[in-house]
C-alpha positions as a Python dict, from the first residue, in 0.01 Angstrom:
ca = {
    (1, 'M'): (0, 0, 0),
    (2, 'I'): (237, -273, -109),
    (3, 'E'): (106, -480, -398),
    (4, 'T'): (188, -849, -377),
    (5, 'Q'): (274, -1030, -695),
    (6, 'P'): (62, -1336, -786),
    (7, 'F'): (235, -1668, -740),
    (8, 'R'): (420, -1783, -1052),
    (9, 'I'): (542, -2133, -1135),
    (10, 'N'): (883, -2075, -1288),
    (11, 'P'): (954, -2317, -1577),
    (12, 'E'): (1316, -2338, -1460),
    (13, 'W'): (1196, -2528, -1154),
    (14, 'F'): (1142, -2828, -1384),
    (15, 'W'): (1501, -2852, -1503),
    (16, 'S'): (1733, -2631, -1295),
    (17, 'P'): (2004, -2822, -1101),
    (18, 'E'): (2009, -2536, -848),
    (19, 'R'): (1637, -2573, -786),
    (20, 'A'): (1672, -2950, -756),
    (21, 'E'): (1938, -2903, -488),
    (22, 'Q'): (1713, -2658, -301),
    (23, 'E'): (1430, -2913, -314),
    (24, 'W'): (1660, -3181, -177),
    (25, 'E'): (1770, -2963, 113),
    (26, 'H'): (1435, -2803, 202),
    (27, 'L'): (1174, -3053, 80),
    (28, 'W'): (1285, -3412, 39),
    (29, 'T'): (1489, -3421, 360),
    (30, 'R'): (1227, -3235, 567),
    (31, 'V'): (889, -3399, 503),
    (32, 'W'): (728, -3741, 547),
    (33, 'H'): (736, -4000, 268),
    (34, 'M'): (575, -4337, 214),
    (35, 'G'): (817, -4630, 239),
    (36, 'P'): (743, -5005, 218),
    (37, 'R'): (433, -5195, 325),
    (38, 'E'): (460, -5357, 667),
    (39, 'E'): (381, -5691, 503),
    (40, 'E'): (707, -5670, 306),
    (41, 'I'): (915, -5697, 626),
    (42, 'P'): (709, -5936, 841),
    (43, 'E'): (978, -6120, 1041),
    (44, 'E'): (1282, -6026, 1244),
    (45, 'G'): (1577, -5983, 1007),
    (46, 'D'): (1359, -5886, 713),
    (47, 'V'): (1487, -5568, 549),
    (48, 'F'): (1353, -5347, 272),
    (49, 'I'): (1592, -5143, 58),
    (50, 'H'): (1445, -4815, -63),
    (51, 'T'): (1599, -4536, -271),
    (52, 'L'): (1516, -4169, -224),
    (53, 'G'): (1728, -3958, -455),
    (54, 'R'): (2092, -3993, -354),
    (55, 'E'): (2010, -4187, -38),
    (56, 'S'): (1975, -4563, 1),
    (57, 'L'): (1761, -4642, 304),
    (58, 'L'): (1706, -4962, 502),
    (59, 'F'): (1385, -5055, 683),
    (60, 'A'): (1459, -5341, 921),
    (61, 'R'): (1224, -5552, 1135),
    (62, 'V'): (1387, -5564, 1479),
    (63, 'G'): (1203, -5796, 1717),
    (64, 'D'): (832, -5863, 1683),
    (65, 'D'): (692, -5515, 1645),
    (66, 'E'): (973, -5265, 1588),
    (67, 'I'): (1075, -5132, 1248),
    (68, 'C'): (1394, -4927, 1240),
    (69, 'G'): (1518, -4699, 966),
    (70, 'Y'): (1890, -4691, 885),
    (71, 'Y'): (2094, -4515, 622),
    (72, 'N'): (2248, -4786, 407),
    (73, 'V'): (2599, -4660, 483),
    (74, 'C'): (2889, -4811, 680),
    (75, 'R'): (3026, -4568, 940),
    (76, 'H'): (3386, -4668, 858),
    (77, 'R'): (3439, -4542, 503),
    (78, 'G'): (3089, -4493, 363),
    (79, 'N'): (3039, -4813, 165),
    (80, 'R'): (2682, -4928, 106),
    (81, 'L'): (2604, -5218, 337),
    (82, 'L'): (2337, -5395, 131),
    (83, 'L'): (2415, -5386, -238),
    (84, 'G'): (2095, -5530, -385),
    (85, 'E'): (1817, -5364, -578),
    (86, 'D'): (1527, -5188, -412),
    (87, 'G'): (1293, -5435, -247),
    (88, 'P'): (1275, -5698, 27),
    (89, 'S'): (1590, -5861, 158),
    (90, 'F'): (1704, -6054, 464),
    (91, 'A'): (1994, -5963, 689),
    (92, 'P'): (2036, -6104, 1042),
    (93, 'K'): (2335, -5871, 1058),
    (94, 'F'): (2473, -5596, 834),
    (95, 'T'): (2828, -5672, 721),
    (96, 'C'): (3026, -5434, 505),
    (97, 'A'): (3183, -5611, 207),
    (98, 'F'): (3476, -5365, 202),
    (99, 'H'): (3641, -5413, 544),
    (100, 'G'): (3410, -5645, 735),
    (101, 'W'): (3258, -5406, 987),
    (102, 'T'): (2945, -5578, 1120),
    (103, 'Y'): (2633, -5425, 1272),
    (104, 'E'): (2349, -5590, 1464),
    (105, 'L'): (1987, -5543, 1365),
    (106, 'D'): (1958, -5273, 1631),
    (107, 'G'): (2227, -5075, 1445),
    (108, 'S'): (2505, -5127, 1699),
    (109, 'L'): (2856, -5205, 1580),
    (110, 'S'): (2943, -5560, 1689),
    (111, 'H'): (3261, -5652, 1502),
    (112, 'V'): (3561, -5459, 1372),
    (113, 'P'): (3859, -5649, 1228),
    (114, 'Y'): (4178, -5543, 1410),
    (115, 'R'): (3982, -5327, 1651),
    (116, 'E'): (4306, -5256, 1843),
    (117, 'R'): (4437, -5049, 1553),
    (118, 'F'): (4172, -4779, 1605),
    (119, 'D'): (4144, -4499, 1857),
    (120, 'Q'): (3966, -4688, 2135),
    (121, 'K'): (3772, -4384, 2252),
    (122, 'V'): (3623, -4340, 1906),
    (123, 'I'): (3569, -4705, 1817),
    (124, 'S'): (3389, -4767, 2149),
    (125, 'D'): (3153, -4469, 2118),
    (126, 'P'): (2811, -4572, 1978),
    (127, 'A'): (2750, -4214, 1866),
    (128, 'C'): (3044, -4254, 1629),
    (129, 'T'): (2996, -4613, 1522),
    (130, 'S'): (2627, -4715, 1529),
    (131, 'L'): (2432, -4696, 1207),
    (132, 'R'): (2274, -4357, 1146),
    (133, 'T'): (1899, -4374, 1187),
    (134, 'F'): (1599, -4188, 1052),
    (135, 'R'): (1248, -4166, 1195),
    (136, 'T'): (974, -4410, 1098),
    (137, 'E'): (605, -4436, 1186),
    (138, 'R'): (330, -4664, 1063),
    (139, 'F'): (-4, -4572, 911),
    (140, 'A'): (-253, -4750, 682),
    (141, 'G'): (-31, -5057, 658),
    (142, 'W'): (266, -4854, 530),
    (143, 'V'): (593, -4758, 694),
    (144, 'W'): (641, -4381, 663),
    (145, 'Y'): (968, -4201, 716),
    (146, 'T'): (1130, -3862, 743),
    (147, 'L'): (1498, -3771, 735),
    (148, 'D'): (1432, -3473, 963),
    (149, 'D'): (1460, -3539, 1337),
    (150, 'E'): (1267, -3216, 1404),
    (151, 'A'): (973, -3284, 1174),
    (152, 'P'): (624, -3300, 1329),
    (153, 'S'): (470, -3639, 1401),
    (154, 'L'): (315, -3827, 1112),
    (155, 'R'): (-39, -3775, 1246),
    (156, 'E'): (24, -3401, 1276),
    (157, 'Y'): (160, -3407, 922),
    (158, 'L'): (-141, -3594, 782),
    (159, 'G'): (-388, -3373, 967),
    (160, 'P'): (-751, -3413, 850),
    (161, 'L'): (-643, -3656, 580),
    (162, 'A'): (-580, -3934, 833),
    (163, 'S'): (-943, -3996, 932),
    (164, 'R'): (-1053, -3994, 567),
    (165, 'L'): (-799, -4260, 479),
    (166, 'D'): (-882, -4461, 793),
    (167, 'A'): (-1230, -4526, 653),
    (168, 'Y'): (-1085, -4738, 371),
    (169, 'R'): (-908, -4977, 611),
    (170, 'M'): (-601, -4963, 391),
    (171, 'E'): (-401, -5165, 642),
    (172, 'K'): (-604, -5475, 546),
    (173, 'A'): (-488, -5462, 185),
    (174, 'T'): (-216, -5668, 19),
    (175, 'I'): (23, -5560, -254),
    (176, 'V'): (-90, -5703, -587),
    (177, 'D'): (182, -5542, -799),
    (178, 'Y'): (463, -5287, -772),
    (179, 'K'): (654, -5150, -1070),
    (180, 'T'): (876, -4846, -1118),
    (181, 'F'): (904, -4638, -1434),
    (182, 'E'): (1209, -4424, -1506),
    (183, 'F'): (1111, -4113, -1700),
    (184, 'G'): (1323, -3849, -1867),
    (185, 'C'): (1146, -3564, -1695),
    (186, 'N'): (1136, -3378, -1366),
    (187, 'W'): (936, -3547, -1092),
    (188, 'K'): (699, -3249, -1072),
    (189, 'T'): (614, -3279, -1441),
    (190, 'T'): (465, -3622, -1378),
    (191, 'F'): (314, -3519, -1046),
    (192, 'D'): (126, -3232, -1211),
    (193, 'A'): (-14, -3465, -1477),
    (194, 'F'): (-191, -3669, -1208),
    (195, 'N'): (-299, -3369, -999),
    (196, 'E'): (-587, -3250, -1219),
    (197, 'S'): (-872, -3378, -1437),
    (198, 'Y'): (-889, -3086, -1679),
    (199, 'H'): (-709, -3297, -1941),
    (200, 'F'): (-972, -3574, -1936),
    (201, 'Q'): (-1190, -3424, -2208),
    (202, 'T'): (-896, -3415, -2452),
    (203, 'L'): (-651, -3688, -2357),
    (204, 'H'): (-896, -3936, -2203),
    (205, 'S'): (-1213, -3857, -2398),
    (206, 'E'): (-1326, -4222, -2389),
    (207, 'I'): (-1375, -4189, -2013),
    (208, 'L'): (-1653, -3938, -2072),
    (209, 'A'): (-1885, -4229, -2163),
    (210, 'W'): (-1874, -4353, -1803),
    (211, 'G'): (-1701, -4093, -1586),
    (212, 'N'): (-1713, -3729, -1490),
    (213, 'E'): (-1413, -3512, -1574),
    (214, 'D'): (-1548, -3225, -1362),
    (215, 'A'): (-1382, -3326, -1035),
    (216, 'P'): (-1463, -3120, -722),
    (217, 'I'): (-1140, -3019, -544),
    (218, 'T'): (-1089, -2977, -169),
    (219, 'L'): (-772, -2845, -8),
    (220, 'L'): (-690, -3019, 321),
    (221, 'G'): (-404, -2813, 460),
    (222, 'I'): (-88, -2907, 271),
    (223, 'H'): (-274, -3200, 113),
    (224, 'S'): (-578, -3212, -118),
    (225, 'Y'): (-824, -3440, -292),
    (226, 'M'): (-1060, -3451, -589),
    (227, 'V'): (-1350, -3681, -674),
    (228, 'N'): (-1413, -3835, -1016),
    (229, 'E'): (-1766, -3973, -1032),
    (230, 'Y'): (-1777, -4308, -1213),
    (231, 'G'): (-2086, -4483, -1342),
    (232, 'R'): (-2264, -4219, -1544),
    (233, 'P'): (-2169, -4023, -1854),
    (234, 'S'): (-2006, -3684, -1827),
    (235, 'K'): (-2231, -3393, -1918),
    (236, 'L'): (-1994, -3344, -2211),
    (237, 'Y'): (-2092, -3685, -2351),
    (238, 'S'): (-2359, -3679, -2620),
    (239, 'E'): (-2561, -3986, -2511),
    (240, 'Q'): (-2713, -3957, -2165),
    (241, 'E'): (-2979, -4229, -2176),
    (242, 'A'): (-2872, -4542, -2366),
    (243, 'L'): (-2617, -4773, -2207),
    (244, 'N'): (-2273, -4801, -2365),
    (245, 'P'): (-2027, -5094, -2339),
    (246, 'A'): (-1831, -4936, -2053),
    (247, 'L'): (-2143, -4888, -1842),
    (248, 'E'): (-2263, -5239, -1926),
    (249, 'S'): (-1928, -5378, -1803),
    (250, 'L'): (-1964, -5179, -1483),
    (251, 'L'): (-2310, -5323, -1422),
    (252, 'T'): (-2190, -5678, -1488),
    (253, 'A'): (-1895, -5636, -1251),
    (254, 'N'): (-2141, -5548, -976),
    (255, 'G'): (-2378, -5839, -1033),
    (256, 'I'): (-2635, -5647, -1238),
    (257, 'D'): (-2748, -5794, -1570),
    (258, 'P'): (-2731, -5511, -1827),
    (259, 'T'): (-2983, -5692, -2050),
    (260, 'T'): (-3253, -5658, -1783),
    (261, 'F'): (-3145, -5319, -1653),
    (262, 'T'): (-3427, -5072, -1719),
    (263, 'G'): (-3258, -4752, -1607),
    (264, 'K'): (-3086, -4484, -1807),
    (265, 'A'): (-2712, -4440, -1847),
    (266, 'T'): (-2725, -4165, -1586),
    (267, 'E'): (-2870, -4413, -1333),
    (268, 'V'): (-2594, -4675, -1347),
    (269, 'R'): (-2384, -4504, -1079),
    (270, 'R'): (-2668, -4509, -828),
    (271, 'S'): (-2748, -4872, -908),
    (272, 'V'): (-2386, -4969, -842),
    (273, 'Q'): (-2399, -4789, -508),
    (274, 'V'): (-2719, -4972, -410),
    (275, 'A'): (-2571, -5310, -511),
    (276, 'K'): (-2259, -5254, -302),
    (277, 'R'): (-2454, -5120, -5),
    (278, 'A'): (-2660, -5439, -1),
    (279, 'K'): (-2339, -5641, 47),
    (280, 'Q'): (-2190, -5438, 331),
    (281, 'G'): (-2090, -5643, 632),
    (282, 'Q'): (-2085, -5958, 419),
    (283, 'V'): (-1767, -5890, 222),
    (284, 'V'): (-1409, -5793, 304),
    (285, 'F'): (-1452, -5450, 146),
    (286, 'P'): (-1523, -5159, 387),
    (287, 'Y'): (-1856, -5055, 236),
    (288, 'E'): (-2008, -4979, 577),
    (289, 'N'): (-1743, -4714, 646),
    (290, 'L'): (-1793, -4526, 322),
    (291, 'S'): (-2037, -4273, 176),
    (292, 'D'): (-2247, -4361, -127),
    (293, 'S'): (-2007, -4165, -346),
    (294, 'Q'): (-1707, -4356, -210),
    (295, 'L'): (-1873, -4683, -311),
    (296, 'S'): (-1866, -4589, -679),
    (297, 'D'): (-1623, -4302, -735),
    (298, 'A'): (-1249, -4245, -750),
    (299, 'Y'): (-1127, -4045, -452),
    (300, 'H'): (-789, -3908, -548),
    (301, 'Y'): (-584, -3792, -250),
    (302, 'M'): (-261, -3595, -276),
    (303, 'L'): (-24, -3643, 19),
    (304, 'F'): (225, -3362, -4),
    (305, 'P'): (471, -3386, -166),
    (306, 'S'): (536, -3731, -308),
    (307, 'T'): (229, -3959, -301),
    (308, 'H'): (-110, -3994, -465),
    (309, 'F'): (-373, -4247, -352),
    (310, 'N'): (-648, -4330, -601),
    (311, 'L'): (-899, -4506, -375),
    (312, 'F'): (-1185, -4747, -442),
    (313, 'P'): (-1340, -4983, -186),
    (314, 'E'): (-1210, -5294, -363),
    (315, 'F'): (-856, -5172, -436),
    (316, 'Y'): (-640, -4865, -447),
    (317, 'V'): (-355, -4744, -663),
    (318, 'T'): (-58, -4567, -508),
    (319, 'L'): (144, -4333, -726),
    (320, 'R'): (476, -4242, -566),
    (321, 'Y'): (721, -3987, -707),
    (322, 'R'): (1095, -3987, -637),
    (323, 'P'): (1394, -3781, -754),
    (324, 'H'): (1639, -3980, -960),
    (325, 'P'): (1940, -4132, -779),
    (326, 'D'): (2192, -3975, -1019),
    (327, 'G'): (2073, -3624, -930),
    (328, 'D'): (1966, -3528, -1282),
    (329, 'P'): (1659, -3300, -1238),
    (330, 'E'): (1527, -3416, -1575),
    (331, 'K'): (1496, -3779, -1462),
    (332, 'M'): (1270, -3940, -1205),
    (333, 'Y'): (1136, -4264, -1062),
    (334, 'F'): (759, -4315, -1073),
    (335, 'D'): (614, -4602, -871),
    (336, 'F'): (283, -4776, -947),
    (337, 'I'): (165, -4986, -653),
    (338, 'M'): (-165, -5176, -664),
    (339, 'C'): (-308, -5287, -328),
    (340, 'A'): (-630, -5472, -248),
    (341, 'P'): (-798, -5657, 38),
    (342, 'L'): (-825, -6022, -56),
    (343, 'E'): (-1158, -6203, -46),
    (344, 'D'): (-1191, -6539, 132),
    (345, 'G'): (-986, -6799, -51),
    (346, 'E'): (-827, -6545, -283),
    (347, 'T'): (-451, -6543, -326),
    (348, 'V'): (-215, -6336, -537),
    (349, 'A'): (127, -6433, -662),
    (350, 'P'): (423, -6242, -514),
    (351, 'Y'): (486, -5935, -724),
    (352, 'Q'): (804, -5904, -929),
    (353, 'H'): (935, -5550, -896),
    (354, 'R'): (1143, -5402, -1173),
    (355, 'V'): (1243, -5063, -1310),
    (356, 'V'): (1117, -5000, -1663),
    (357, 'R'): (1241, -4721, -1888),
    (358, 'G'): (941, -4509, -1984),
    (359, 'G'): (825, -4569, -2340),
    (360, 'E'): (999, -4902, -2386),
    (361, 'E'): (696, -5108, -2283),
    (362, 'S'): (328, -5024, -2261),
    (363, 'V'): (181, -4966, -1918),
    (364, 'E'): (-67, -5247, -1980),
    (365, 'D'): (216, -5494, -2044),
    (366, 'V'): (415, -5384, -1739),
    (367, 'L'): (142, -5374, -1473),
    (368, 'K'): (7, -5711, -1360),
    (369, 'W'): (-308, -5627, -1166),
    (370, 'G'): (-510, -5943, -1224),
    (371, 'V'): (-881, -5913, -1142),
    (372, 'R'): (-822, -5555, -1022),
    (373, 'K'): (-747, -5449, -1375),
    (374, 'H'): (-952, -5139, -1443),
    (375, 'P'): (-1009, -4909, -1743),
    (376, 'I'): (-779, -4663, -1569),
    (377, 'V'): (-485, -4881, -1678),
    (378, 'N'): (-545, -4864, -2051),
    (379, 'E'): (-730, -4536, -2079),
    (380, 'V'): (-557, -4312, -1830),
    (381, 'L'): (-217, -4423, -1704),
    (382, 'G'): (-75, -4521, -2040),
    (383, 'Q'): (-190, -4201, -2209),
    (384, 'D'): (-55, -3981, -1932),
    (385, 'V'): (290, -4134, -1916),
    (386, 'E'): (331, -4120, -2292),
    (387, 'L'): (320, -3741, -2275),
    (388, 'V'): (527, -3644, -1971),
    (389, 'E'): (863, -3640, -2149),
    (390, 'H'): (715, -3423, -2425),
    (391, 'V'): (584, -3182, -2162),
    (392, 'Q'): (932, -3169, -2011),
    (393, 'K'): (1084, -3073, -2345),
    (394, 'G'): (826, -2799, -2394),
    (395, 'Q'): (894, -2655, -2051),
    (396, 'R'): (1258, -2623, -2157),
    (397, 'S'): (1165, -2394, -2450),
    (398, 'R'): (1252, -2025, -2427),
    (399, 'S'): (899, -1961, -2555),
    (400, 'F'): (738, -2106, -2242),
    (401, 'T'): (750, -1847, -1965),
    (402, 'D'): (438, -1911, -1755),
    (403, 'A'): (177, -2176, -1690),
    (404, 'I'): (-179, -2047, -1731),
    (405, 'L'): (-394, -2246, -1486),
    (406, 'S'): (-769, -2295, -1469),
    (407, 'S'): (-974, -2349, -1153),
    (408, 'D'): (-961, -2721, -1238),
    (409, 'E'): (-584, -2703, -1189),
    (410, 'R'): (-568, -2522, -857),
    (411, 'R'): (-419, -2828, -687),
    (412, 'I'): (-111, -2769, -903),
    (413, 'E'): (-68, -2410, -784),
    (414, 'H'): (-131, -2518, -422),
    (415, 'F'): (133, -2791, -455),
    (416, 'H'): (403, -2571, -610),
    (417, 'H'): (335, -2282, -376),
    (418, 'N'): (396, -2502, -72),
    (419, 'I'): (723, -2631, -218),
    (420, 'D'): (832, -2273, -283),
    (421, 'E'): (741, -2166, 71),
    (422, 'L'): (966, -2438, 214),
    (423, 'I'): (1251, -2331, -10),
    (424, 'R'): (1199, -1968, 97),
    (425, 'G'): (1248, -2066, 460),
    (426, 'Y'): (909, -2160, 598),
    (427, 'S'): (912, -2464, 823),
    (428, 'L'): (688, -2763, 771),
    (429, 'R'): (498, -2665, 1085),
    (430, 'D'): (446, -2317, 937),
    (431, 'L'): (288, -2473, 628),
    (432, 'I'): (64, -2701, 830),
    (433, 'A'): (-53, -2409, 1045),
    (434, 'T'): (-122, -2165, 762),
    (435, 'N'): (-270, -2379, 481),
    (436, 'P'): (-651, -2381, 462),
    (437, 'V'): (-866, -2682, 546),
    (438, 'E'): (-1166, -2638, 319),
    (439, 'A'): (-1518, -2769, 354),
    (440, 'D'): (-1577, -3070, 129),
    (441, 'A'): (-1645, -2963, -227),
    (442, 'H'): (-1819, -3297, -296),
    (443, 'D'): (-2124, -3386, -88),
    (444, 'G'): (-2055, -3761, -81),
    (445, 'T'): (-2371, -3869, -265),
}
């Protein structure tokens, strides 16, 4: 009988250039990723510039309802066509600043200075001269993309996750804010920090007054989710009956006067659910599509390998992880994107995207979430991102040879194991076919 070794997360995977190159070849260029919101490229000629590692990518609105993906590279000598920062732009044509080659919005080459000086067979062949494309599909108001022409469809990739996200009507939301942090750590170091709730009782102990750190975990094929119940104290919190300021704020936000509330602290969550259920069908929020638990709790979905959605009925936070453009495995880009459906008469100012070096400004000062501001900003995000670079340094130590994971951290093992399987030669379809789809660990009440 052959004994199989238990899966091990090798600390070198967090800093090895060789591992980073393997991830680029077998992971980043093979799977689906979340690109821009459709609303960011609404009209013909609107373009969104997006960086994924070493690649600069263009998402262009072509006609009324077509969005094309192009590598931001001139076919002549490789110059970048659009030289701006990541974000929305406008380009009725793409003209290379180096030699003047010009491409139409459909990617075809339309102008070459001194065309007669080139091999006419080559210069007239669209396969040689049109912009290189990549696949795009649309889901939940976002444009998704893959650099692999052989990858499964987006719906096949999302699997059982798609219907769960559909319930939130994410396509009706608007971007409230979008900022990017640059951290001096591997992208997986930050990803792991947001893939478990075991650290709540130590790092985010103030949450225990109004939220549950014991988050049921469900594996959905290559993806997963966990549920943090909000609106009642954790069982680890000493006071289970008297209201505290956080619970009083939660009641007030949902139209319940805490001074006349006669219930216990443990009953706030249910009262919030009842208050929201009474409004369903009368507000823009999709209460009627959601379970009681989804009305009050944080549903935290992991979309393998580069996106987290933290979903509430009134807003959701997208956390997107990207390898750094300079190829250093101990650097990364971390995107915070706040989206929300707008109530009648409500407007939000256009967001101002920028890249912020981690640690130079507080998360609270960087993120401009307006009325969607939530305790998660001050009490969770800021505390997490303050530690990730220290974790990276510790993983570099010769003393750290293995991660010791609890059942609360099994999403981390699931995540790393799937990355390793791709690097070992499994196809994305193999992973989709062999990963378990578990029964819901949370009953939705």
